[in-house]
C-alpha positions as CSV (number, residue, x, y, z in Angstrom):
1,M,-53.6,16.0,-9.4
2,S,-50.0,15.2,-9.6
3,V,-48.6,12.2,-7.6
4,A,-46.2,13.4,-4.9
5,Q,-42.5,12.7,-5.3
6,V,-41.6,9.3,-3.9
7,T,-37.9,9.7,-3.5
8,T,-36.4,12.1,-1.0
9,P,-34.3,14.6,-3.0
10,I,-30.5,14.4,-2.7
11,R,-28.5,17.6,-2.1
12,P,-26.2,18.6,-5.0
13,S,-23.4,19.0,-2.6
14,T,-23.8,15.4,-1.5
15,A,-24.0,14.1,-5.1
16,A,-20.8,16.1,-5.9
17,T,-18.7,14.1,-3.5
18,G,-19.7,10.7,-4.8
19,G,-17.6,10.6,-8.0
20,T,-18.7,10.3,-11.6
21,I,-19.1,7.6,-14.2
22,I,-19.3,7.7,-18.0
23,V,-22.5,6.4,-19.5
24,K,-22.2,5.7,-23.3
25,V,-25.6,6.0,-25.0
26,G,-26.8,5.0,-28.5
27,P,-25.1,3.5,-31.5
28,M,-22.6,6.4,-31.6
29,A,-21.8,5.9,-27.9
30,K,-22.4,9.5,-26.9
31,E,-20.7,10.0,-23.6
32,Y,-22.4,11.5,-20.5
33,I,-20.3,12.1,-17.4
34,L,-22.7,11.8,-14.5
35,Y,-22.7,11.8,-10.8
36,K,-22.9,8.2,-9.4
37,S,-24.9,9.4,-6.4
38,L,-27.6,11.0,-8.5
39,L,-27.9,7.9,-10.8
40,S,-28.1,5.5,-7.8
41,H,-30.5,7.7,-5.9
42,Y,-33.1,8.2,-8.6
43,S,-32.7,5.0,-10.7
44,G,-32.9,1.4,-9.5
45,F,-31.4,0.3,-12.8
46,F,-28.2,2.4,-12.2
47,R,-28.2,1.5,-8.5
48,G,-27.8,-2.1,-9.7
49,A,-25.3,-1.2,-12.4
50,L,-23.1,0.7,-10.0
51,S,-23.2,-2.0,-7.4
52,G,-20.5,-3.8,-9.3
53,K,-22.7,-6.5,-10.8
54,F,-22.3,-5.1,-14.4
55,R,-19.2,-6.1,-16.4
56,E,-19.1,-2.6,-17.9
57,T,-18.7,-0.8,-14.6
58,S,-15.3,-2.5,-14.1
59,D,-14.1,-0.5,-17.1
60,G,-15.3,2.7,-15.7
61,F,-18.4,3.2,-17.9
62,I,-21.8,1.8,-18.6
63,T,-23.0,1.2,-22.2
64,L,-26.6,1.6,-23.3
65,V,-26.5,0.9,-27.0
66,D,-30.2,0.7,-27.7
67,I,-31.3,4.0,-26.1
68,K,-32.0,7.1,-28.1
69,T,-29.8,10.0,-27.0
70,A,-32.7,12.4,-27.3
71,D,-34.6,10.4,-24.7
72,F,-31.6,10.0,-22.4
73,D,-31.0,13.8,-22.7
74,I,-34.4,14.3,-21.0
75,F,-33.5,11.8,-18.3
76,V,-30.2,13.6,-17.6
77,D,-31.9,17.0,-17.6
78,W,-34.5,15.8,-15.1
79,L,-31.8,14.0,-13.0
80,Y,-30.0,17.3,-12.4
81,L,-32.9,19.8,-12.4
82,Q,-35.7,17.5,-10.9
83,R,-38.2,19.0,-13.4
84,L,-39.2,18.5,-17.0
85,D,-39.0,21.2,-19.7
86,K,-42.0,20.9,-22.0
87,R,-40.1,22.6,-24.8
88,F,-38.2,19.4,-25.3
89,L,-41.2,17.0,-24.7
90,H,-43.5,16.8,-27.7
91,T,-46.2,14.1,-27.4
92,V,-44.1,11.3,-28.9
93,R,-41.1,12.0,-26.8
94,R,-43.2,11.9,-23.6
95,Y,-44.2,8.3,-24.3
96,H,-40.7,7.3,-25.2
97,V,-39.1,8.8,-22.1
98,Y,-41.9,7.3,-20.0
99,A,-40.9,3.9,-21.3
100,L,-37.3,4.7,-20.6
101,A,-38.1,5.7,-17.1
102,D,-39.9,2.4,-16.6
103,R,-36.8,0.5,-17.8
104,L,-34.4,2.6,-15.7
105,L,-36.7,2.1,-12.6
106,A,-37.0,5.8,-12.1
107,P,-40.4,6.2,-10.4
108,D,-40.3,10.0,-9.8
109,L,-39.5,10.7,-13.5
110,K,-42.2,8.2,-14.5
111,N,-44.8,9.9,-12.3
112,S,-43.9,13.3,-13.8
113,L,-44.2,12.0,-17.3
114,F,-47.5,10.4,-16.6
115,D,-48.9,13.7,-15.5
116,L,-47.9,15.3,-18.8
117,I,-49.4,12.5,-20.8
118,F,-52.6,12.7,-18.7
119,E,-52.9,16.4,-19.6
120,K,-53.0,15.4,-23.3
121,V,-55.6,12.7,-23.0
122,E,-57.8,14.0,-20.1
123,A,-60.3,15.3,-22.6
124,D,-59.1,13.7,-25.8
125,Y,-58.4,10.2,-27.2
126,P,-54.9,8.9,-27.8
127,S,-53.4,8.4,-31.2
128,Y,-53.2,4.9,-32.6
129,M,-49.4,5.4,-33.0
130,M,-48.9,6.1,-29.3
131,I,-51.2,3.2,-28.3
132,I,-49.2,0.8,-30.4
133,F,-45.9,2.1,-28.9
134,A,-47.1,1.9,-25.3
135,F,-48.5,-1.7,-25.6
136,E,-45.3,-2.8,-27.3
137,N,-42.9,-1.3,-24.8
138,L,-44.6,-1.4,-21.3
139,P,-45.5,-4.2,-19.0
140,E,-49.1,-5.4,-19.4
141,D,-50.0,-4.1,-15.9
142,D,-48.6,-0.6,-16.4
143,V,-51.2,2.0,-15.5
144,L,-50.6,4.1,-18.6
145,L,-52.1,1.2,-20.7
146,Q,-55.3,1.5,-18.7
147,L,-55.3,5.2,-19.1
148,L,-55.1,4.9,-22.9
149,V,-58.0,2.3,-22.9
150,D,-60.1,4.6,-20.7
151,A,-59.4,7.7,-22.8
152,Q,-60.3,5.8,-26.0
153,C,-63.7,4.8,-24.4
154,I,-64.6,7.8,-22.3
155,N,-63.5,10.4,-24.8
156,R,-65.2,8.8,-27.7
157,G,-62.1,7.7,-29.5
158,I,-64.3,4.9,-31.0
159,E,-66.1,7.7,-33.0
160,R,-63.0,9.4,-34.3
161,K,-62.9,10.4,-37.9
162,M,-59.8,8.7,-39.1
163,G,-57.2,10.6,-41.1
164,D,-54.4,9.2,-43.2
165,I,-52.1,8.6,-40.2
166,D,-54.9,6.8,-38.2
167,K,-55.7,4.6,-41.2
168,L,-52.0,3.7,-41.5
169,Y,-51.7,2.5,-37.9
170,F,-55.2,1.1,-37.4
171,P,-54.4,-2.4,-38.7
172,D,-51.6,-2.7,-36.2
173,L,-53.6,-2.0,-33.1
174,P,-52.7,-4.6,-30.4
175,K,-55.2,-7.3,-29.7
176,E,-54.8,-6.7,-26.0
177,F,-55.8,-3.1,-26.4
178,L,-58.9,-4.0,-28.5
179,L,-60.0,-6.6,-25.9
180,R,-59.6,-4.1,-23.1
181,V,-61.5,-1.5,-25.0
182,M,-64.4,-3.9,-25.4
183,Q,-64.3,-4.8,-21.7
184,K,-64.3,-1.1,-20.7
185,L,-67.2,-0.3,-23.0
186,N,-69.1,-3.2,-21.6
187,E,-68.5,-1.9,-18.1
188,I,-69.7,1.5,-19.0
189,A,-72.9,0.2,-20.7
190,N,-73.7,-2.0,-17.7
191,K,-73.1,0.8,-15.2
192,D,-75.6,3.0,-17.1
193,K,-78.1,0.1,-17.3
194,E,-77.8,-0.6,-13.5
195,D,-78.4,3.1,-12.8
196,G,-81.4,3.2,-15.1
197,R,-80.0,6.1,-17.0
198,D,-77.2,7.5,-19.1
199,N,-74.7,8.9,-16.6
200,G,-73.8,11.6,-19.1
201,K,-70.4,12.8,-19.9
202,K,-67.8,10.8,-18.0
203,R,-64.5,12.3,-17.2
204,L,-61.0,10.9,-16.5
205,R,-59.6,11.7,-13.1
206,R,-55.9,11.8,-12.3
207,D,-56.5,10.4,-8.8
208,D,-57.8,7.2,-10.3
209,Y,-54.4,6.3,-11.7
210,V,-51.5,5.3,-9.4
211,V,-48.2,4.9,-11.3
212,H,-46.6,1.6,-10.4
213,I,-43.5,2.0,-8.4
214,S,-41.3,-1.0,-9.1
215,D,-40.0,-3.1,-6.2
216,I,-36.3,-2.6,-6.8
217,K,-35.3,-5.8,-5.1
218,E,-37.6,-7.9,-7.3
219,D,-36.4,-6.1,-10.4
220,M,-32.7,-6.6,-9.7
221,D,-32.7,-10.1,-11.2
222,E,-33.9,-8.5,-14.4
223,V,-31.2,-5.8,-14.2
224,E,-28.5,-8.4,-13.7
225,S,-29.7,-10.5,-16.6
226,N,-29.2,-7.7,-19.0
227,T,-25.6,-6.9,-18.5
228,D,-24.6,-7.2,-22.1
229,S,-27.0,-4.6,-23.5
230,G,-27.8,-2.6,-20.3
231,I,-31.4,-2.7,-21.1
232,A,-34.1,-5.4,-21.7
233,D,-34.6,-6.8,-25.2
234,S,-38.3,-5.9,-24.9
235,W,-37.4,-2.2,-25.0
236,N,-38.0,-1.0,-28.6
237,P,-37.0,2.7,-28.9
238,D,-37.6,2.7,-32.7
239,S,-41.2,1.5,-32.4
240,C,-43.7,3.9,-34.1
241,W,-41.0,6.6,-34.4
């Protein structure tokens, strides 16, 4: 079950009257000419940037040096279309854009990407590569981290037959992930023991996961503190790429 959109859509005719701004993305400074109204409406990050608190906006542009243009392309497509095109969202890209949506404080985009990631792990376990990326690039209380832990335990990821790629990433699995897996397995075992039986095949349910919607006011201090790079240092777009 998909989580409902949390932001009231803005009419294109309204967005078209609010002016534009250039956003320069990546080391090659690819330029995107975007409607200010759309950016402010759907992204708390840009709402702060366009409030005049960023040095770059005084020059008529915003610079995001450490963002991959392929990820930002997805954000821009979604910004204007309000939907995601799976043709451009292979599994790795979904995680990368989810982390970008978290950094840009774009809750509707984050919700939509969570739905797509859930589809992949609902009856399967996540790859070690994606687990490492998620734990390195998301806040420790992000619901996606719990989903990855649950999928690892409930979908028998512990029993996976490791191929060469799994063996490559296995030594780098985060300690926090391993601890949470142990805790989850303990919870499952104790639940079965309390019931006096094996509860059989357990399943992940989308309704059990509520994507965290950042409090924009609380996060504005973080936005203002990152005026030089436009994004937090903890964001690592090259991780596990």
